[in-house]
Residue, then its C-alpha position, 0 to 999 in steps of 0.5 A: x430906682x435911685x433916690x431923686x430920679x424920676x421914674x420912667x416907663x420901665x420902672x412903672x412896668x417893673x413895679x406893676x409886675x412885682x408880686x410884692x407890690x400886690x397885696x392878696x393879689x388885688x390891692x396895689x401897695x407901692x410907696x415908691x410909686x407916686x401915681x394915684x391910680x395905676x393900671x390893674x394887674x389885668x390892664x384890660x380892667x382899668x385902674x386901681x388905687x395905690x393904697x400906699x399913697x394917702x392922696x389916693x385914699x382921700x380921693x376915693x373917700x371924697x368920691x364915695x361921699x359925693x356919690x352918696x350925696x348925689x344919688x337920689x333918695x327913695x322914700 
């Protein structure tokens, strides 16, 4: 992808299909891709985190903290 060019669907598909963007086959890591939550390798299983995007890491941390605070505490 050229610098400054907005990615199109073909770019997203190429990134998604590139095995170099998948660490250990399950963790998506692509610095060029600015999406926070791209599709998983098997698109029927939903979305994953783009671990190269610090905002997505922050979003997951906030989500986990909210879940811990909201879950009922059993004495």
